[in-house]
KOLZARO-641707 format. One record per residue: residue number from 0; residue in three letters; x, y, z of N, C-alpha, C in turn. Coordinates in steps of 0.05 Angstrom, whole numbers, plus 5000, padded with zeros to 4 digits. Each point is the difference from the previous one (the first is absolute). Layout:
BEGIN
<NUM, 'ala', <X, Y, Z>, <X, Y, Z>, <X, Y, Z>>
...
REM end
This chain:
BEGIN
<0, 'met', <4419, 9037, 2189>, <4987, 5007, 5025>, <5022, 5008, 5020>>
<1, 'ser', <4997, 5023, 5012>, <5020, 5012, 5018>, <4999, 4988, 5028>>
<2, 'pro', <5021, 4986, 5008>, <5001, 4988, 5027>, <4997, 5021, 5022>>
<3, 'glu', <5010, 5025, 4994>, <4999, 5021, 5020>, <4971, 5006, 5009>>
<4, 'leu', <4981, 4998, 4982>, <4972, 5005, 5007>, <4989, 4980, 5020>>
<5, 'leu', <5012, 4976, 5000>, <4990, 4979, 5018>, <5009, 5005, 5029>>
<6, 'val', <5023, 5014, 5003>, <5012, 5003, 5027>, <4984, 5020, 5016>>
<7, 'arg', <4983, 4988, 5018>, <4983, 5015, 5018>, <4983, 4981, 5015>>
<8, 'glu', <4983, 5010, 5018>, <4981, 4983, 5014>, <4973, 5002, 4986>>
<9, 'trp', <4987, 4976, 4997>, <4975, 4998, 4987>, <4979, 4987, 5018>>
<10, 'gln', <4975, 5008, 4996>, <4979, 4986, 5014>, <4978, 4992, 4980>>
<11, 'cys', <4989, 4977, 5004>, <4980, 4989, 4981>, <4973, 5013, 5006>>
<12, 'val', <4987, 5010, 4979>, <4973, 5012, 5003>, <4979, 4984, 4986>>
<13, 'glu', <5008, 4983, 4981>, <4981, 4982, 4987>, <5013, 4973, 4995>>
<14, 'leu', <4985, 4979, 5005>, <5010, 4973, 4995>, <4979, 4983, 4986>>
<15, 'tyr', <5006, 4990, 4977>, <4982, 4983, 4985>, <5012, 4972, 5000>>
<16, 'gln', <4984, 4980, 5005>, <5007, 4972, 4997>, <4982, 4988, 4980>>
<17, 'asn', <5011, 4988, 4978>, <4984, 4989, 4978>, <4978, 5020, 4992>>
<18, 'asp', <5008, 5025, 4996>, <4983, 5022, 4990>, <4978, 5008, 5020>>
<19, 'glu', <5000, 4991, 5025>, <4981, 5009, 5020>, <5013, 5017, 5020>>
<20, 'leu', <4989, 5024, 5004>, <5010, 5019, 5020>, <4997, 4988, 5028>>
<21, 'gln', <5022, 5000, 5015>, <5000, 4988, 5027>, <4997, 5022, 5021>>
<22, 'glu', <4984, 4994, 5020>, <4998, 5019, 5023>, <5026, 4998, 5016>>
<23, 'met', <5009, 5024, 5007>, <5025, 5001, 5016>, <5001, 5026, 5015>>
<24, 'val', <5016, 5000, 5020>, <5005, 5025, 5015>, <5022, 5015, 4985>>
<25, 'ser', <4994, 5025, 4992>, <5019, 5016, 4986>, <5026, 5001, 5015>>
<26, 'gly', <5022, 4995, 4987>, <5026, 5001, 5012>, <5008, 4975, 5014>>
<27, 'ser', <4984, 4979, 4999>, <5007, 4975, 5014>, <5021, 4984, 4984>>
<28, 'ile', <5004, 5008, 4975>, <5022, 4988, 4984>, <5019, 5023, 4993>>
<29, 'arg', <5025, 4996, 5008>, <5020, 5021, 4995>, <5026, 4987, 4988>>
<30, 'ile', <5012, 5015, 4982>, <5026, 4991, 4989>, <5019, 5024, 5000>>
<31, 'glu', <5024, 4995, 5009>, <5021, 5020, 4999>, <5023, 4990, 4983>>
<32, 'phe', <5007, 5015, 4979>, <5023, 4994, 4983>, <5021, 5021, 5006>>
<33, 'arg', <5024, 4990, 5006>, <5022, 5018, 5008>, <5022, 5002, 4978>>
<34, 'glu', <5016, 5021, 5001>, <5021, 5005, 4980>, <5020, 4977, 4999>>
<35, 'asp', <5005, 4986, 5022>, <5019, 4979, 5000>, <4989, 4974, 4988>>
<36, 'arg', <4977, 5002, 4987>, <4986, 4978, 4987>, <4989, 4979, 5019>>
<37, 'ser', <4995, 5009, 5025>, <4986, 4983, 5019>, <4971, 5008, 5002>>
<38, 'tyr', <4983, 4982, 5009>, <4972, 5007, 5003>, <4988, 4987, 5025>>
<39, 'thr', <4978, 5011, 5010>, <4985, 4988, 5021>, <4971, 5001, 4992>>
<40, 'tyr', <4986, 4977, 5003>, <4972, 4997, 4993>, <4985, 4992, 5025>>
<41, 'lys', <4979, 5015, 5007>, <4983, 4993, 5023>, <4971, 4998, 4992>>
<42, 'ala', <4988, 4978, 5007>, <4971, 4996, 4994>, <4988, 4987, 5025>>
<43, 'gly', <4986, 5015, 5016>, <4990, 4989, 5025>, <5023, 4990, 5018>>
<44, 'leu', <4999, 4975, 5007>, <5022, 4989, 5017>, <5023, 4990, 4984>>
<45, 'his', <4997, 4997, 4974>, <5021, 4990, 4982>, <5020, 5022, 4995>>
<46, 'glu', <5026, 4994, 5003>, <5021, 5019, 4992>, <5021, 4985, 4985>>
<47, 'glu', <5010, 5013, 4979>, <5021, 4988, 4983>, <5020, 5022, 4993>>
<48, 'ser', <5025, 4992, 4998>, <5020, 5019, 4992>, <5020, 4986, 4981>>
<49, 'gly', <5014, 5015, 4984>, <5019, 4989, 4982>, <5012, 5021, 4981>>
<50, 'lys', <5007, 4991, 4976>, <5012, 5018, 4980>, <4981, 5001, 4975>>
<51, 'trp', <5003, 5022, 4985>, <4983, 5004, 4977>, <5017, 5011, 4976>>
<52, 'thr', <4990, 4994, 4976>, <5012, 5011, 4975>, <4977, 5006, 4981>>
<53, 'ile', <5005, 5017, 4980>, <4980, 5006, 4979>, <5014, 4994, 4973>>
<54, 'ser', <4986, 4987, 4983>, <5008, 4996, 4972>, <4976, 5005, 4983>>
<55, 'asp', <5003, 5021, 4983>, <4977, 5010, 4984>, <4977, 5006, 5018>>
<56, 'asn', <4977, 4986, 4997>, <4977, 5006, 5018>, <4996, 4977, 5020>>
<57, 'met', <5020, 4984, 5005>, <4998, 4978, 5019>, <5016, 5006, 5025>>
<58, 'leu', <4987, 4996, 5023>, <5013, 5002, 5026>, <5006, 4972, 5010>>
<59, 'gln', <5025, 4995, 5006>, <5008, 4974, 5011>, <5007, 5004, 5029>>
<60, 'thr', <4990, 4983, 5018>, <5007, 5001, 5028>, <5011, 4973, 5008>>
<61, 'glu', <5019, 5001, 5019>, <5010, 4976, 5013>, <5000, 5005, 5030>>
<62, 'ala', <4982, 4985, 5013>, <4997, 5002, 5029>, <5024, 4988, 5014>>
<63, 'ala', <5002, 5006, 5026>, <5022, 4989, 5016>, <5002, 4970, 4999>>
<64, 'asp', <4976, 4987, 4997>, <5000, 4970, 4999>, <5005, 4989, 4972>>
<65, 'lys', <5008, 5018, 4981>, <5007, 4994, 4972>, <4976, 4996, 4982>>
<66, 'thr', <4976, 5004, 5010>, <4976, 4999, 4983>, <5001, 5024, 4981>>
<67, 'thr', <4996, 4994, 4974>, <5000, 5021, 4980>, <4973, 5004, 4988>>
<68, 'lys', <4994, 5025, 4992>, <4975, 5007, 4987>, <5007, 5018, 4977>>
<69, 'glu', <4984, 4998, 4978>, <5002, 5018, 4978>, <4972, 5013, 4997>>
<70, 'ile', <5000, 5027, 5002>, <4976, 5015, 5001>, <5000, 5021, 4978>>
<71, 'glu', <4978, 5001, 4985>, <4998, 5020, 4978>, <4992, 5027, 5011>>
<72, 'ile', <5015, 5021, 4992>, <4993, 5027, 5008>, <4984, 5012, 4977>>
<73, 'leu', <4974, 5005, 5006>, <4982, 5011, 4980>, <5002, 5030, 4998>>
<74, 'glu', <5006, 5013, 5023>, <5002, 5029, 5001>, <5019, 5007, 5023>>
<75, 'leu', <5017, 5020, 4995>, <5018, 5010, 5021>, <5006, 5029, 4995>>
<76, 'asn', <4992, 5017, 5020>, <5007, 5028, 4999>, <5004, 5009, 5028>>
<77, 'asp', <5003, 5026, 5005>, <5005, 5011, 5026>, <4980, 4992, 5021>>
<78, 'ser', <4975, 4997, 4992>, <4978, 4996, 5019>, <4988, 4972, 5000>>
<79, 'thr', <5002, 4985, 4977>, <4986, 4975, 4997>, <5017, 4978, 4990>>
<80, 'leu', <4995, 4976, 5011>, <5013, 4975, 4992>, <4978, 4980, 4996>>
<81, 'leu', <4998, 4989, 4976>, <4980, 4980, 4994>, <5014, 4974, 4992>>
<82, 'leu', <4995, 4979, 5016>, <5014, 4975, 4996>, <4980, 4978, 4993>>
<83, 'asp', <5009, 4982, 4982>, <4985, 4976, 4993>, <5016, 4976, 5009>>
<84, 'val', <4988, 4985, 5019>, <5014, 4978, 5013>, <4985, 4974, 4995>>
<85, 'asn', <5014, 4979, 4993>, <4988, 4973, 4998>, <5013, 4984, 5022>>
<86, 'gln', <4984, 4994, 5021>, <5011, 4986, 5023>, <4986, 4973, 5003>>
<87, 'met', <5014, 4979, 4994>, <4989, 4972, 5002>, <4973, 4998, 4985>>
<88, 'gly', <4999, 5010, 4976>, <4976, 4998, 4984>, <4979, 5021, 5005>>
<89, 'thr', <5004, 5017, 5019>, <4981, 5022, 5006>, <5010, 5026, 4988>>
<90, 'ser', <4984, 5012, 4984>, <5007, 5026, 4987>, <4993, 5022, 5020>>
<91, 'met', <5019, 5017, 5006>, <4996, 5022, 5018>, <5010, 5026, 4987>>
<92, 'arg', <4984, 5021, 5002>, <5008, 5026, 4991>, <4999, 5019, 5024>>
<93, 'met', <5023, 5013, 5005>, <5002, 5018, 5023>, <5005, 5028, 4990>>
<94, 'lys', <4984, 5019, 5010>, <5005, 5028, 4996>, <5011, 5012, 5025>>
<95, 'leu', <5024, 5010, 4999>, <5013, 5012, 5023>, <5005, 5030, 4995>>
<96, 'val', <4999, 5015, 5021>, <5007, 5029, 4998>, <5023, 5005, 5018>>
<97, 'ser', <5016, 5020, 4992>, <5023, 5008, 5016>, <4989, 5012, 5026>>
<98, 'glu', <5013, 4993, 5022>, <4991, 5011, 5025>, <5001, 5030, 5001>>
<99, 'glu', <5017, 5012, 4984>, <5001, 5029, 4998>, <4974, 5011, 4989>>
<100, 'tyr', <4988, 4986, 4981>, <4975, 5009, 4988>, <4976, 4989, 5015>>
<101, 'ala', <5004, 4981, 5017>, <4977, 4988, 5016>, <4995, 5017, 5025>>
<102, 'gly', <5018, 5019, 5006>, <4996, 5017, 5023>, <5007, 4986, 5026>>
<103, 'val', <5017, 4980, 4998>, <5008, 4985, 5024>, <5024, 5014, 5013>>
REM end
């Protein structure tokens, strides 16, 4: 998996929790991955920043407070990022599109 494809701004267009589509305002969840391996995640009032790495199809993040996450990348190309996240026992699948393709 090419880390260069990840480096851009993404916005969430679909969010599933435990296989149920969640209602959300398009663009209310945003992630920016930068070349220096830093990231910023914004979801509503929550904001997180830290460092990221990719190994095979796994994205590892370490927030500024040292909280780490391991997230499976199901799809990654110029326009789409599909993530499978297990957060405290809740399965979440996020479909994000590059802001370039979202027309933002």
